[in-house]
N, C-alpha and C positions, 0 to 999 in steps of 0.2 A: 171700422166704424163704431164711434168711441158710444158706450152707452152708459148711461148714467141712471141711479136710481134715486129716489125721492122716497118718503116717507109724509106724507101732508096729515098733520093733526090739523083739524078744524074747528074752533072750538066757537062756538053760538049762543046768543044769549038763551038763558033757559034751554038748553040743550045740552044733551052728552056729548063729549066729545066722538068724534065718529072719524076714523081712520082709515085710508084708502090707499093704496100702494099701488103707485104711477108709475110708468116707464116710457122713456121717451130717446130717440137719437138724433142725435146731431153730428156733422162730419167734420164744421169749424168749430173751434173752442168759442169764437167770437159771438156764437148763436146763445151759446150759455150768458153770455154777460147780459143778453136783452132779456133772458125770462128771469133772471137775478132783479134787474132796472124794472121789469113790469111783473112781476109773480102773482098780483092778484088778477091779473085778467088771465095768466094762464090756469089758476084753480076755481075761475067762475063757475065753467062747468060742471063744477062737481060740486059746487056748493049753492050756485042760485045767484043771481044779481043782488038780493036783496039783502042778503049775508054779506057781501063784500067786504065790511067792515068791521067782519067778526070772527078772525082767523089767527091762527099762530100755522107759522110755517117750521117744520123741522127737518133740516136736510139730514138724511141719513148716507148718503152716498156722493162724495164728488171727487174730482181731481186735482191731488195735490200739485202746489204750484210754487217751489222754490226757485224763487229768481229776485231782479232787483225791482221789479213792478208789481208784480201780485204776494200776496201772503194768505195764507189759507189760516182763517182762526175760529177756534171755535171757544163758546162761553160755558160755563156751566152754574147754573143757577141753581143753590142748594139751600133747603129747609135743615140747620144745622142743629144737632142735639149734643147733649151732655156724655157723648160716649164716643170720646176718640176713635177706637176699631170699628164702632159704626159709621163714621162718618169717611176716615180712611178706606173703608170698603167701596164708599159710594165714588170715593176720587178714582180706585184703583177702576171701577166700571167705566166712569167716564173718560178716563185717559186712555183705554183701552178701546171703544167705542173710535173715540177721535182718532186714533192710530190708524185703524183697521180703515178710517174714509178718508186719509188722506193728507189730515190735518198736519201743519207744521207749528202751532203754537195751541194750548189749550191755557183757556184762563180761570181761574179759583176764586171764590169771593174771599172779601175780610175774612179774617178768622174763621176758613172753613174747616178747621178742626176739631175745635170743641167750643160751644158755646153754654154755659152754667148760670147759676142764679147769680152771679155778679163776676166783675171782670179778674177780681183777685183769685179766684178757681184756678186760672189760667199760669197762674206761676207754678206750679206743680209740675207744671207741661215744660219752663222755660230750657231750652237748648243753648248750645253754644254755637254761634254763627258757623255754617259748614258741616257741622255733624250732629248728631242726636237721631232719636227714632223717626221723629217725621221725615227730617230732612233727609234719612238715609235712605228711607222707601221712596221717596218722591225721586231722590235722585236715580234710585235703581229700575225705577218707573220708566223715567225719561230716556234712559240709556238702553231700557230691552225694548222700550216701542218706538224710542227713535224720534221722539218729539220734544220740543220744549212747553216747559211749565214753568207758567206765573204763578207761583205761589201766594196767594192774596195776602195775608199776615201770618208770620210764624211768631211765637212767645220767645225772642231771642235774649240772652242773659246784658244787661243793664250793670251799670257801675255799682248797686247795691242789689242785696237779696229782696228786697221790700219791691222792687219795681222790674223792669223788662221792657225792651223795646217793641212795638208792634211793628214788626218788620216782613218787607214785601223781599220776598227772594224771586228771581228768575233764573231756572235751570236750563240748559242746555239740552240739544237730543243727544249729547255724548257723555250727560249726565253728570256734567259739571258745574259747577257755581259759575253765574255768567256775570251778576249783579243782585246788587240787595239796598234796600231803601230802607230806614227808620220814619217811623210815621211823625212828621213834625209839628203839625197843628191837631191838637187834642182837644176832641170832641166834650167841654165843660158846659153844660146848658140849662136850664130851667124851663121849659115850655107852659104854655098856659092851662094847657092839660091836664097839670101836674107832674107829666113827664121830667126826671132829673136824671142826669148824666156825668160822671164825672172821671174820666178817661186819665187823668192826671193822677188820680190817686194812686195807681198802679202801674202807670205806663211813663217812661222817661220820655222827653221830647228831642227828637233827630235834627239832626243840626246842617246836612249836607243835601242838595239836591242831586238827585241821580239820572245820569241819562247813560246807553249804552248801544251799542253795534252788535246787529243780529240780522241774518239773513241779507247784508247790506244795506240794513235801514238802520236810522238811528233812533232810538225807542226813548221813552221817560217813564219813570216811578211814579204813583202817587197811591194814598190809600182817604177813602171815602170823605173824612170833613176835610182834608184838602182842596178839592172841588169849590170849594168857594174862595181861594185865595188866587187870584190871576196870574199876578205876580209870579207865581212860582212855575207856569205854566209859558209864559211868557220867555221867561231863562231858560226854558226846557228847549223851545222853540229857536232860541238864539243860539242854542248847542247843537241845533241841526236837527230836532226831534221831528219826525212826522205823526208817531202814534203815541198816544199819551193813555197809558192803563191806570184805570181806576178801580182797583177793586173795595169792593163797600160791604156795609150793611146796614146801610141806610136805614132812621127809623121812618114808620109809614108815615105818622104826623107829617114831619116834613119832606119827607118823599112826597108825597101827595102836593104839595105846596111850591116845592122847588126841584125836584127831583131832573125835571127834562129841561128844564130852563138853563140850571146850572151845566149840565153836561152840553147840551148845545152852545152856550156861549163860548166854552173853552174851546170847543171846536172850531168855532166861526170866528172867534179872535185871532186863529194864530194858523187857520187854513190845515187844521190837522186832523186827522182822525182819531176818535175817544173812545177808546174800548173799557167799557163800567162794567165787569160783572157782579151781583148782588145777591146778598139770601134775601129770602122769601120766609114768609109763614110766623108764626109766633116759637118764640125761642122759652127755652125752660125759666128764664127768669119772668115769663109773661109781657116782655116786650116784643113787639110785631116789627117784622121789618118788610121794607116795600116791595122787594122785587124789583118786574121792569128793569130786567139788565140790558144795558143800551150798548147800540154801535149808533156812532152819530159820522158820519160823513162830513169833510173839510169844510163843505158849502154848506152845514147845519143841519141836515136831513137827516133824520131819524131813520135809518137802515135794518134796523133789528130792535125789537121791544119786545121781550119776553113775559110781559103782563106778569100775573101770579102763577105761573106754572112752573113747579121745579122739574128740570130737565137739561138739555144740551142743544146748543144751536151752532150750527154753523154757515159761516157767511166767508165770501175771498174779496180783501181788501185791494184796491186799483191802487196803487201809490203813485198813480199817474195823474190821480184827480188831487195829492197835495199840490202837484208841480203846477196843474192847470189854473187851479184857485189864487195860489202865491202868485202868477203869470197876471192873471187877468185883474186883481187887486194887489199891489207891493205896499200892502198895508204895515209888514211886518220890518219893512225898510224907511217906514213914515214916521214911526211913533218917535214920538219928542217927549220923555220922561221928566218930569220937573222935581 
Protein backbone atom coordinates (compact mmCIF):
# COMPACT_ATOMS: atom_id res chain seq x y z
CA UNK A 1 0.00 0.00 0.00
CA UNK A 2 1.35 3.42 -0.98
CA UNK A 3 1.30 6.04 1.74
CA UNK A 4 1.49 9.72 0.90
CA UNK A 5 1.96 12.57 3.36
CA UNK A 6 0.68 16.09 2.91
CA UNK A 7 1.36 19.16 4.97
CA UNK A 8 -1.60 21.50 4.71
CA UNK A 9 -1.03 25.19 5.24
CA UNK A 10 -4.50 26.69 5.52
CA UNK A 11 -4.60 30.48 5.30
CA UNK A 12 -7.91 32.19 6.17
CA UNK A 13 -8.76 35.90 6.26
CA UNK A 14 -7.83 37.58 9.57
CA UNK A 15 -6.49 34.30 10.90
CA UNK A 16 -3.00 32.95 11.44
CA UNK A 17 -1.88 30.03 9.30
CA UNK A 18 -2.85 26.71 10.86
CA UNK A 19 -0.90 23.62 9.93
CA UNK A 20 -2.23 20.12 10.16
CA UNK A 21 -0.39 16.99 9.19
CA UNK A 22 -2.72 14.60 7.38
CA UNK A 23 -2.00 11.10 6.20
CA UNK A 24 -4.01 8.90 3.94
CA UNK A 25 -3.50 5.74 1.91
CA UNK A 26 -4.49 4.67 -1.57
CA UNK A 27 -3.77 1.46 -3.42
CA UNK A 28 -4.15 2.97 -6.89
CA UNK A 29 -2.22 5.94 -8.28
CA UNK A 30 -5.32 7.15 -10.13
CA UNK A 31 -6.92 7.97 -6.80
CA UNK A 32 -4.26 10.61 -6.20
CA UNK A 33 -5.29 12.44 -9.36
CA UNK A 34 -8.81 12.73 -7.98
CA UNK A 35 -7.48 14.41 -4.87
CA UNK A 36 -5.37 16.82 -6.91
CA UNK A 37 -8.34 17.73 -9.08
CA UNK A 38 -10.69 18.21 -6.12
CA UNK A 39 -8.36 19.06 -3.28
CA UNK A 40 -10.72 21.66 -1.86
CA UNK A 41 -13.27 18.98 -1.00
CA UNK A 42 -10.52 16.91 0.63
CA UNK A 43 -9.49 19.60 3.10
CA UNK A 44 -12.94 21.02 3.88
CA UNK A 45 -13.37 18.82 6.96
CA UNK A 46 -10.27 20.46 8.43
CA UNK A 47 -11.13 24.12 7.79
CA UNK A 48 -14.90 24.35 7.52
CA UNK A 49 -16.94 24.94 4.37
CA UNK A 50 -17.19 28.69 4.96
CA UNK A 51 -13.42 29.05 4.61
CA UNK A 52 -13.11 26.87 1.52
CA UNK A 53 -11.94 29.73 -0.69
CA UNK A 54 -9.16 30.84 1.66
CA UNK A 55 -6.48 28.21 1.74
CA UNK A 56 -3.14 27.30 0.23
CA UNK A 57 -2.03 23.72 -0.07
CA UNK A 58 1.65 22.88 0.10
CA UNK A 59 2.39 19.25 -0.66
CA UNK A 60 5.55 17.98 1.02
CA UNK A 61 5.44 14.31 -0.05
CA UNK A 62 4.54 12.92 -3.42
CA UNK A 63 5.59 10.20 -5.80
CA UNK A 64 8.09 11.04 -8.53
CA UNK A 65 6.68 10.30 -11.98
CA UNK A 66 9.48 10.21 -14.52
CA UNK A 67 7.50 9.19 -17.58
CA UNK A 68 6.31 10.50 -20.91
CA UNK A 69 2.92 11.55 -19.53
CA UNK A 70 3.52 12.98 -16.06
CA UNK A 71 6.15 15.34 -14.69
CA UNK A 72 6.51 16.29 -11.04
CA UNK A 73 7.14 20.07 -10.86
CA UNK A 74 7.92 22.35 -7.91
CA UNK A 75 7.94 26.15 -7.88
CA UNK A 76 9.89 28.24 -5.37
CA UNK A 77 8.28 31.61 -4.63
CA UNK A 78 11.02 33.77 -3.13
CA UNK A 79 11.46 37.17 -1.55
CA UNK A 80 14.90 37.96 -2.89
CA UNK A 81 17.40 40.08 -0.95
CA UNK A 82 20.65 41.89 -1.77
CA UNK A 83 22.70 39.04 -0.27
CA UNK A 84 23.84 36.45 -2.80
CA UNK A 85 24.77 34.02 -0.02
CA UNK A 86 21.39 34.34 1.69
CA UNK A 87 19.49 33.79 -1.55
CA UNK A 88 21.58 30.78 -2.55
CA UNK A 89 21.06 29.27 0.91
CA UNK A 90 17.32 29.46 0.29
CA UNK A 91 17.80 27.77 -3.07
CA UNK A 92 19.76 24.93 -1.46
CA UNK A 93 16.96 24.41 1.06
CA UNK A 94 14.25 24.38 -1.61
CA UNK A 95 16.17 22.08 -3.96
CA UNK A 96 16.86 19.54 -1.22
CA UNK A 97 13.25 19.61 -0.03
CA UNK A 98 11.97 19.14 -3.57
CA UNK A 99 14.40 16.32 -4.33
CA UNK A 100 13.50 14.52 -1.10
CA UNK A 101 9.88 14.54 -2.20
CA UNK A 102 10.33 13.11 -5.67
CA UNK A 103 10.28 16.30 -7.75
CA UNK A 104 11.61 16.05 -11.31
CA UNK A 105 12.10 19.80 -11.91
CA UNK A 106 12.30 22.71 -9.48
CA UNK A 107 11.63 26.18 -10.90
CA UNK A 108 13.20 29.36 -9.50
CA UNK A 109 11.97 32.91 -10.24
CA UNK A 110 13.67 35.59 -12.29
CA UNK A 111 16.73 37.11 -10.54
CA UNK A 112 16.45 34.60 -7.69
CA UNK A 113 20.12 35.17 -6.89
CA UNK A 114 20.14 38.92 -6.10
CA UNK A 115 17.99 42.05 -6.03
CA UNK A 116 19.74 45.29 -5.15
CA UNK A 117 18.73 48.92 -5.23
CA UNK A 118 19.17 49.00 -9.03
CA UNK A 119 19.70 46.57 -11.91
CA UNK A 120 23.28 47.76 -12.43
CA UNK A 121 24.36 46.13 -9.16
CA UNK A 122 23.97 42.72 -10.81
CA UNK A 123 26.83 43.54 -13.19
CA UNK A 124 29.34 42.73 -10.45
CA UNK A 125 27.99 39.15 -10.43
CA UNK A 126 28.23 38.51 -14.18
CA UNK A 127 29.40 35.02 -15.23
CA UNK A 128 30.24 33.32 -18.49
CA UNK A 129 27.54 30.93 -19.63
CA UNK A 130 28.33 27.47 -18.27
CA UNK A 131 30.62 28.42 -15.40
CA UNK A 132 30.85 30.73 -12.41
CA UNK A 133 30.03 30.76 -8.71
CA UNK A 134 26.25 30.63 -9.13
CA UNK A 135 26.16 28.17 -12.04
CA UNK A 136 28.72 25.86 -10.43
CA UNK A 137 26.63 25.62 -7.27
CA UNK A 138 23.43 24.99 -9.22
CA UNK A 139 25.07 22.27 -11.30
CA UNK A 140 26.40 20.61 -8.16
CA UNK A 141 22.95 20.81 -6.52
CA UNK A 142 21.27 19.29 -9.57
CA UNK A 143 23.76 16.43 -9.77
CA UNK A 144 23.84 15.64 -6.04
CA UNK A 145 20.05 15.74 -5.74
CA UNK A 146 19.27 14.16 -9.13
CA UNK A 147 16.85 16.94 -10.03
CA UNK A 148 16.37 19.33 -12.94
CA UNK A 149 16.70 23.03 -12.08
CA UNK A 150 15.09 25.91 -13.96
CA UNK A 151 17.30 28.82 -12.89
CA UNK A 152 15.01 31.84 -13.46
CA UNK A 153 17.63 34.25 -14.74
CA UNK A 154 21.35 34.60 -14.22
CA UNK A 155 23.63 37.56 -15.05
CA UNK A 156 25.52 36.26 -18.08
CA UNK A 157 28.31 38.08 -19.92
CA UNK A 158 27.16 40.14 -22.90
CA UNK A 159 29.07 41.80 -25.73
CA UNK A 160 30.33 44.63 -23.49
CA UNK A 161 31.16 45.15 -19.83
CA UNK A 162 28.36 47.66 -19.26
CA UNK A 163 25.60 45.20 -20.06
CA UNK A 164 24.65 41.59 -19.41
CA UNK A 165 22.13 39.05 -20.60
CA UNK A 166 19.26 38.10 -18.32
CA UNK A 167 19.76 34.42 -19.05
CA UNK A 168 17.30 31.69 -18.13
CA UNK A 169 19.22 28.44 -17.65
CA UNK A 170 17.97 24.86 -17.42
CA UNK A 171 20.25 22.32 -15.75
CA UNK A 172 19.53 18.59 -15.99
CA UNK A 173 19.59 16.06 -13.18
CA UNK A 174 23.08 15.04 -14.36
CA UNK A 175 24.36 18.52 -13.50
CA UNK A 176 24.86 19.50 -17.14
CA UNK A 177 23.57 22.58 -18.92
CA UNK A 178 20.60 21.54 -21.07
CA UNK A 179 19.37 24.87 -22.44
CA UNK A 180 19.68 28.63 -22.05
CA UNK A 181 17.62 31.60 -23.15
CA UNK A 182 18.51 35.30 -23.14
CA UNK A 183 15.48 37.45 -22.30
CA UNK A 184 14.27 39.04 -25.53
CA UNK A 185 11.71 41.61 -24.36
CA UNK A 186 13.04 44.10 -21.81
CA UNK A 187 10.75 45.97 -19.44
CA UNK A 188 11.14 49.67 -20.21
CA UNK A 189 7.99 51.29 -18.85
CA UNK A 190 6.68 54.28 -16.91
CA UNK A 191 3.49 53.66 -14.96
CA UNK A 192 0.87 56.18 -13.86
CA UNK A 193 1.86 55.39 -10.27
CA UNK A 194 5.23 57.03 -10.91
CA UNK A 195 7.07 53.70 -11.07
CA UNK A 196 9.67 53.62 -13.83
CA UNK A 197 11.56 50.64 -15.20
CA UNK A 198 14.48 50.65 -17.67
CA UNK A 199 15.94 47.16 -18.03
CA UNK A 200 17.65 48.02 -21.31
CA UNK A 201 20.04 50.30 -19.40
CA UNK A 202 22.17 47.33 -18.40
CA UNK A 203 20.58 44.29 -20.07
CA UNK A 204 21.15 43.28 -23.68
CA UNK A 205 18.24 42.00 -25.75
CA UNK A 206 18.28 38.30 -26.52
CA UNK A 207 17.66 37.31 -30.13
CA UNK A 208 16.77 33.61 -30.20
CA UNK A 209 13.76 31.57 -29.10
CA UNK A 210 14.62 28.49 -27.04
CA UNK A 211 12.88 25.14 -26.82
CA UNK A 212 14.47 21.91 -25.59
CA UNK A 213 13.62 18.29 -24.84
CA UNK A 214 13.74 16.93 -21.31
CA UNK A 215 11.98 13.88 -19.84
CA UNK A 216 10.66 13.08 -23.31
CA UNK A 217 8.85 16.44 -23.42
CA UNK A 218 9.48 19.61 -25.40
CA UNK A 219 9.60 22.71 -23.19
CA UNK A 220 10.01 26.42 -23.87
CA UNK A 221 11.91 29.13 -21.99
CA UNK A 222 10.87 32.77 -21.57
CA UNK A 223 11.11 35.41 -18.85
CA UNK A 224 8.64 37.80 -17.19
CA UNK A 225 7.86 40.63 -19.67
CA UNK A 226 7.98 38.11 -22.53
CA UNK A 227 4.55 36.94 -21.37
CA UNK A 228 2.99 39.96 -23.10
CA UNK A 229 4.14 38.81 -26.55
CA UNK A 230 2.02 35.85 -27.75
CA UNK A 231 3.99 35.29 -30.95
CA UNK A 232 6.92 33.97 -28.91
CA UNK A 233 4.74 31.20 -27.47
CA UNK A 234 3.10 30.48 -30.80
CA UNK A 235 6.58 29.80 -32.17
CA UNK A 236 7.44 27.58 -29.19
CA UNK A 237 4.18 25.63 -29.62
CA UNK A 238 4.94 25.18 -33.33
CA UNK A 239 8.28 23.72 -32.26
CA UNK A 240 6.41 21.19 -30.11
CA UNK A 241 6.47 22.81 -26.66
CA UNK A 242 3.92 21.45 -24.18
CA UNK A 243 5.22 23.39 -21.17
CA UNK A 244 6.05 27.11 -21.12
CA UNK A 245 8.37 28.16 -18.29
CA UNK A 246 7.99 31.88 -17.45
CA UNK A 247 10.13 32.76 -14.39
CA UNK A 248 9.30 36.30 -13.32
CA UNK A 249 9.73 39.22 -10.96
CA UNK A 250 6.43 40.82 -11.96
CA UNK A 251 5.72 44.24 -10.49
CA UNK A 252 2.84 44.41 -8.00
CA UNK A 253 0.93 47.15 -9.87
CA UNK A 254 0.93 45.41 -13.25
CA UNK A 255 0.59 42.00 -11.61
CA UNK A 256 -2.74 42.90 -10.04
CA UNK A 257 -4.07 44.05 -13.40
CA UNK A 258 -2.59 41.59 -15.88
CA UNK A 259 -0.68 38.60 -14.43
CA UNK A 260 -3.45 36.00 -14.27
CA UNK A 261 -5.02 37.06 -17.55
CA UNK A 262 -1.73 36.89 -19.44
CA UNK A 263 -0.74 33.50 -18.03
CA UNK A 264 -4.14 31.99 -18.80
CA UNK A 265 -4.13 33.50 -22.31
CA UNK A 266 -0.73 32.00 -23.19
CA UNK A 267 -1.93 28.59 -21.96
CA UNK A 268 -5.26 28.70 -23.81
CA UNK A 269 -3.88 30.04 -27.09
CA UNK A 270 -1.51 27.10 -27.39
CA UNK A 271 -3.16 24.46 -25.17
CA UNK A 272 0.06 24.19 -23.18
CA UNK A 273 0.96 24.24 -19.51
CA UNK A 274 2.25 27.54 -18.13
CA UNK A 275 4.63 27.28 -15.17
CA UNK A 276 5.40 30.77 -13.86
CA UNK A 277 7.40 31.05 -10.61
CA UNK A 278 7.39 34.65 -9.42
CA UNK A 279 9.15 36.73 -6.82
CA UNK A 280 7.09 37.99 -3.88
CA UNK A 281 7.36 40.89 -1.43
CA UNK A 282 9.35 44.10 -1.30
CA UNK A 283 12.86 44.33 -2.73
CA UNK A 284 15.78 46.41 -1.37
CA UNK A 285 14.96 49.08 -3.98
CA UNK A 286 11.49 49.49 -2.47
CA UNK A 287 9.88 47.91 -5.51
CA UNK A 288 7.17 45.40 -4.66
CA UNK A 289 6.73 42.15 -6.55
CA UNK A 290 3.38 40.45 -7.02
CA UNK A 291 3.87 36.83 -6.01
CA UNK A 292 1.02 34.57 -7.15
CA UNK A 293 3.32 32.03 -8.80
CA UNK A 294 1.09 30.12 -11.18
CA UNK A 295 0.62 26.81 -12.89
CA UNK A 296 -2.07 27.04 -15.56
CA UNK A 297 -3.49 23.99 -17.31
CA UNK A 298 -3.77 23.69 -21.11
CA UNK A 299 -7.50 24.40 -20.71
CA UNK A 300 -6.72 27.69 -18.98
CA UNK A 301 -7.53 26.61 -15.43
CA UNK A 302 -5.37 28.02 -12.62
CA UNK A 303 -4.12 24.81 -11.01
CA UNK A 304 -1.74 26.53 -8.58
CA UNK A 305 -1.73 30.09 -7.23
CA UNK A 306 0.79 30.62 -4.43
CA UNK A 307 -0.78 33.96 -3.42
CA UNK A 308 1.63 36.13 -1.42
CA UNK A 309 3.37 33.37 0.55
CA UNK A 310 7.07 32.63 0.24
CA UNK A 311 7.70 28.90 -0.07
CA UNK A 312 7.60 25.81 -2.26
CA UNK A 313 4.66 24.23 -4.06
CA UNK A 314 4.67 20.86 -5.78
CA UNK A 315 2.33 19.67 -8.53
CA UNK A 316 2.17 16.87 -11.09
CA UNK A 317 1.58 17.91 -14.70
CA UNK A 318 -0.32 15.36 -16.74
CA UNK A 319 0.79 15.91 -20.33
CA UNK A 320 -2.15 13.91 -21.65
CA UNK A 321 -4.16 17.04 -20.84
CA UNK A 322 -2.19 18.87 -23.55
CA UNK A 323 -2.96 16.19 -26.12
CA UNK A 324 -6.64 16.07 -25.14
CA UNK A 325 -7.09 19.85 -25.40
CA UNK A 326 -5.34 20.02 -28.78
CA UNK A 327 -7.43 17.14 -30.12
CA UNK A 328 -10.70 18.76 -29.04
CA UNK A 329 -9.88 22.17 -30.54
CA UNK A 330 -7.06 21.85 -33.10
CA UNK A 331 -6.53 25.61 -33.29
CA UNK A 332 -2.76 25.20 -33.67
CA UNK A 333 -3.43 23.83 -37.15
CA UNK A 334 -6.06 26.48 -37.97
CA UNK A 335 -3.90 29.59 -37.57
CA UNK A 336 -3.89 31.95 -40.55
CA UNK A 337 -1.24 34.57 -39.86
CA UNK A 338 -1.20 37.72 -41.97
